[in-house]
C-alpha positions in Angstrom: -18.8 -3.6 -27.7 -16.0 -2.9 -30.1 -12.7 -1.8 -28.4 -9.7 -0.3 -30.5 -6.9 -0.6 -28.7 -3.8 1.8 -29.6 -0.3 1.5 -29.2 3.2 2.8 -30.4 5.9 2.0 -28.2 7.3 -1.3 -26.8 6.6 -0.2 -23.3 2.7 0.6 -24.4 2.8 -3.0 -26.1 3.9 -4.5 -23.0 1.6 -3.2 -20.6 -1.6 -3.3 -22.9 -1.0 -7.0 -23.9 -2.4 -8.5 -21.2 -5.7 -6.0 -21.6 -6.2 -7.1 -24.9 -5.5 -10.8 -23.9 -8.4 -10.6 -21.2 -10.7 -8.8 -23.4 -10.5 -11.3 -26.0 -10.8 -14.3 -23.8 -14.3 -13.0 -22.7 -17.6 -13.1 -24.8 -19.2 -9.6 -25.4 -16.1 -7.9 -27.1 -14.7 -7.5 -30.6 -11.1 -6.1 -30.0 -9.3 -4.4 -32.9 -5.5 -3.3 -32.2 -3.9 -0.3 -34.1 -0.2 0.3 -34.3 1.2 3.5 -34.6 4.6 1.8 -34.8 6.2 5.0 -33.2 9.1 2.6 -32.0 9.4 0.2 -35.1 12.0 -2.4 -34.2 11.6 -2.4 -30.4 7.8 -2.6 -30.5 7.4 -5.6 -33.2 9.4 -8.2 -30.9 6.9 -7.5 -28.2 4.1 -8.0 -30.4 5.4 -11.4 -31.5 6.1 -12.4 -27.5 2.4 -11.7 -26.7 1.1 -12.9 -29.9 -1.0 -9.4 -30.5 -3.1 -9.7 -33.4 -2.7 -6.5 -35.5 -5.3 -4.9 -37.3 -4.1 -1.7 -38.4 -0.3 -0.8 -38.9 0.0 3.3 -39.2 4.1 2.8 -39.3 4.7 6.5 -38.8 8.3 5.9 -37.7 10.5 8.0 -40.0 14.5 8.3 -39.7 15.0 11.5 -37.3 11.3 12.4 -37.0 10.5 15.0 -34.8 7.5 15.0 -32.1 5.4 17.2 -34.1 6.0 14.9 -37.1 4.8 12.1 -34.8 1.8 13.6 -33.5 0.5 14.9 -36.7 1.0 11.9 -38.5 -0.9 9.8 -35.7 -3.6 12.5 -35.6 -4.4 11.8 -39.3 -4.0 8.5 -39.8 -5.7 7.2 -36.7 -8.5 9.6 -37.8 -8.8 7.2 -40.7 -8.8 4.2 -38.6 -11.7 5.6 -36.5 -13.8 6.4 -39.2 -13.3 2.8 -40.8 -13.9 1.0 -37.2 -16.4 3.2 -35.3 -15.3 1.8 -32.0 -17.7 2.1 -29.0 -14.3 2.6 -26.9 -10.6 3.2 -27.5 -7.9 2.1 -25.1 -4.7 4.2 -24.8 -1.8 3.8 -23.0 0.7 5.9 -20.5 2.5 8.8 -21.7 3.6 8.8 -25.2 3.0 11.0 -27.9 0.8 8.4 -29.6 -1.4 8.3 -26.4 -1.8 12.2 -26.4 -2.6 12.0 -30.4 -4.9 9.1 -30.3 -6.9 10.8 -27.5 -7.2 13.9 -29.4 -8.3 12.3 -32.6 -10.9 10.2 -30.3 -12.1 13.5 -28.9 -12.6 15.1 -32.4 -15.1 12.5 -33.3 -16.7 12.2 -29.5 -15.5 8.5 -29.6 -15.1 7.5 -25.7 -11.4 6.8 -24.5 -10.0 4.7 -21.6 -6.5 5.8 -20.4 -4.8 2.8 -18.9 -2.0 4.0 -16.3 -3.8 7.6 -15.8 -2.6 10.0 -13.1 1.2 9.8 -13.0 2.6 13.0 -12.5 5.7 15.0 -11.7 3.8 18.5 -12.0 7.0 19.6 -14.1 6.3 19.7 -17.4 10.0 19.2 -18.5 10.7 16.3 -16.7 9.9 13.8 -18.1 9.7 15.7 -21.5 7.7 15.3 -23.3 6.0 12.4 -21.3 4.4 14.8 -18.6 2.6 17.0 -21.0 1.5 13.8 -22.7 -0.2 12.2 -19.9 -1.6 15.1 -18.5 -3.2 16.3 -21.7 -4.4 12.9 -22.5 -6.3 12.5 -19.0 -8.3 15.7 -19.7 -9.3 14.3 -23.0 -10.1 11.1 -21.8 -13.4 9.5 -20.5 -12.5 6.6 -18.3 -9.6 6.8 -16.0 -7.7 3.4 -15.0 -5.3 4.6 -12.2 -2.4 2.3 -10.9 -2.5 3.3 -7.7 -4.4 5.3 -5.2 -1.8 8.1 -5.5 -2.6 8.3 -9.2 -6.2 8.6 -8.6 -5.8 11.3 -5.9 -3.8 13.4 -8.8 -7.1 12.8 -10.9 -9.3 14.2 -8.2 -7.2 17.1 -7.8 -7.6 17.7 -11.4 -11.4 17.7 -11.2 -12.0 14.5 -13.2 -15.2 13.1 -12.0 -15.1 10.0 -9.3 -17.2 8.0 -11.4 -14.6 8.1 -14.1 -11.8 6.8 -11.9 -10.9 3.2 -11.3 -7.9 2.2 -9.2 -6.8 -1.0 -11.1 -3.1 -1.7 -10.4 -0.4 -1.6 -13.2 -0.8 -3.7 -16.2 3.0 -4.2 -16.4 2.8 -6.3 -13.3 0.3 -8.8 -15.2 2.7 -9.0 -18.2 5.9 -9.3 -15.8 4.3 -12.0 -14.1 3.5 -14.2 -17.1 6.7 -13.7 -18.6 8.9 -14.3 -15.5 7.5 -17.6 -14.9 8.0 -18.6 -18.7 11.1 -21.0 -18.9 14.3 -19.2 -20.7 17.8 -20.3 -21.5 20.4 -17.5 -22.7 22.1 -18.3 -25.9 24.5 -15.7 -25.5 27.1 -16.9 -23.2 27.8 -13.3 -21.5 24.3 -13.1 -20.7 24.2 -16.6 -19.7 26.9 -16.1 -17.1 26.0 -12.5 -16.0 25.6 -12.4 -12.2 27.6 -15.6 -11.5 30.2 -14.9 -8.9 29.5 -11.1 -9.4 26.7 -8.6 -8.4 24.9 -7.7 -11.4 24.0 -4.1 -12.0 21.6 -3.8 -14.6 21.0 -0.3 -16.4 18.4 1.4 -18.2 18.9 4.8 -19.3 17.7 7.3 -22.2 15.9 10.0 -21.0 15.5 13.1 -23.2 15.9 15.4 -20.3 19.5 13.6 -19.4 20.9 14.1 -22.8 24.2 16.1 -22.9 26.3 16.6 -19.9 24.2 15.0 -17.3 24.1 11.8 -19.3 27.8 11.9 -19.5 27.9 12.1 -15.6 25.5 9.3 -15.6 28.1 7.2 -17.5 31.2 8.3 -15.7 29.4 7.1 -12.4 28.8 3.8 -13.8 32.1 3.5 -14.8 33.8 4.5 -12.0 31.3 2.3 -9.9 32.5 -0.7 -11.5 36.1 0.1 -11.5 36.3 0.5 -7.9 34.0 -2.6 -7.2 35.9 -5.9 -8.4 32.8 -7.9 -7.7 30.6 -5.6 -9.8 29.6 -6.2 -13.3 27.3 -4.1 -15.4 25.2 -4.9 -18.2 23.7 -2.1 -20.3 21.2 -2.7 -23.4 21.5 0.6 -25.0 18.7 2.4 -26.4 19.5 3.1 -30.3 19.0 7.1 -30.0 22.6 8.3 -30.8 22.4 10.8 -28.3 22.5 7.7 -25.8 24.5 5.4 -28.1 27.4 7.6 -28.7 28.2 8.7 -25.0 27.7 5.0 -23.9 30.6 3.8 -26.5 32.8 6.7 -25.6 32.6 6.4 -22.0 31.7 2.6 -21.1 33.1 0.5 -24.2 36.2 -1.6 -23.5 35.8 -2.4 -19.7 36.1 -6.1 -18.9 33.4 -5.7 -16.7 30.9 -3.9 -18.7 28.9 -5.1 -21.2 27.2 -3.1 -23.6 24.7 -4.9 -25.7 21.8 -4.2 -28.1 18.2 -3.7 -26.7 17.0 -6.7 -25.5 13.4 -8.4 -26.2 10.9 -8.5 -23.2 11.5 -12.3 -22.3 15.3 -12.2 -22.2 15.1 -8.5 -20.4 12.7 -10.1 -17.6 15.0 -13.2 -17.0 18.2 -10.5 -17.0 16.5 -8.7 -14.4 15.8 -11.8 -12.3 19.4 -12.2 -12.3 20.1 -8.5 -11.3 21.5 -7.6 -8.0 20.0 -3.8 -8.5 18.8 -1.4 -11.5 19.9 1.6 -12.3 17.6 3.4 -14.2 16.1 6.6 -15.7 13.4 4.9 -17.3 9.7 4.4 -16.3 8.6 0.8 -16.6 11.1 -0.7 -14.9 10.8 1.2 -11.4 7.6 -0.9 -11.3 8.9 -4.0 -12.9 11.8 -4.7 -10.6 10.3 -4.4 -6.9 7.9 -7.0 -8.0 11.0 -9.3 -8.5 12.9 -8.1 -5.3 15.5 -5.9 -7.0 16.3 -2.6 -5.6 15.8 0.4 -8.3 18.0 3.5 -8.2 16.4 6.3 -10.2 18.6 8.7 -11.9 16.2 11.5 -12.3 15.5 14.6 -10.7 11.7 13.8 -10.1 9.8 10.4 -10.5 5.9 10.3 -11.5 6.3 6.9 -9.8 7.0 8.1 -6.1 5.0 5.1 -4.7 8.1 3.0 -4.9 10.3 5.3 -3.1 7.6 6.0 -0.3 7.5 2.0 0.0 11.2 1.8 0.1 11.6 -0.3 -3.0 13.6 2.5 -5.2 15.9 5.3 -4.4 15.9 9.0 -6.2 19.9 9.6 -6.7 19.3 12.2 -9.3 21.6 12.4 -12.8 24.8 13.7 -11.1 27.8 11.6 -10.7 28.1 12.3 -7.1 24.5 11.5 -6.3 24.7 7.8 -8.4 28.0 6.9 -7.0 26.7 7.5 -3.4 23.5 5.7 -3.9 24.8 2.6 -5.4 27.9 2.5 -3.2 25.6 2.5 0.0 23.5 -0.5 -1.5 26.8 -2.4 -2.6 28.2 -1.6 1.1 25.2 -1.8 3.4 23.8 -5.5 3.4 21.0 -4.5 5.7 20.0 -1.3 3.8 20.1 -3.7 0.5 17.6 -6.4 2.2 15.3 -3.7 3.4 15.3 -2.3 -0.3 14.7 -5.8 -1.8 12.3 -7.2 0.5 9.8 -4.2 0.5 6.4 -4.6 -0.7 5.9 -3.9 -4.2 3.2 -1.0 -4.5 2.1 -1.7 -8.2 -0.3 -4.3 -7.9 -1.4 -8.0 -7.7 -1.3 -9.1 -11.5 -5.3 -8.2 -12.1 -5.2 -4.9 -13.4 -6.3 -6.2 -16.9 -9.1 -8.2 -15.3 -10.5 -5.1 -13.5 -10.3 -2.9 -16.9 -12.2 -5.5 -18.7 -14.9 -5.6 -15.7 -15.2 -1.9 -15.8 -15.8 -2.0 -19.8 -18.0 -5.0 -19.5 -20.2 -2.7 -16.7 -20.8 -0.1 -19.2 -23.4 -1.9 -21.1 -22.7 -0.4 -24.6 
């Protein structure tokens, strides 16, 4: 069976890497990898970390690119790759513009598509934007749906996806995380090496489009004031390169002695910094799955999340993206040790590290 794995962003590469590795380790598969490079500089480091062999690099990233530009370029360029490779199955991941455009290109050519991390929903097409519609449109186009949780599978059934096309696998990010977390690592940067020594470390990831503007300013003011009022707390924020993020962060958070604004981290140091964190403050997606696997409470700075399993399980708390909600939620965990322990010790609902094996087993069962 020839399998073409398509990925364009750092999170996609992290979550697809264990699937590619599992397929390559087995007999019966020819695996080809296509990068769209929707996020060039962030993606390349993950490719190196997991030693993913790249067969096609579309390099679609351009300065100031728009979503319609990305979509059209991926659609056209991937069409050429599909014509050249004639894969039996294409694998896409998650909720990016690459995912949707690749699924559409495959549909146009009647090429079967497997969607890794299928079925996540908020049912609000603006939140997160554009991810919610990317994943919903992709699921309509795909033929095999690898749902990370029973709830995701339930969403798919409710949208009339045939039961035979749905497989609950767990989330492949846990496969990747457990691999990287056990690798030995020493920080070279003295700041990161000492982070969390003698203070409680808040690790921040925040860059959602729907938060840009006044809400993102509130988020940053909340971070600043939490550190200011809690002398035993420090905050580390690897900042996304998007100017809508960086300009606000520099204006509101720079210069505080216990706030460290750093460049985006490669996945290996990020995981090891996550291991040192006391809690995580985020509007991102994947870290809502990763942090609970390491026993780190997650406070989600969004109004809705497509990952409610962690909130139900008690490993995450939805605090919104207003100043008051963020300050209240974080301060609660800083002041209430019992509440903190309850979140830190809750069972991670996102899997056991065997998701990639289940996906490979299913593909092998197709008998192409």
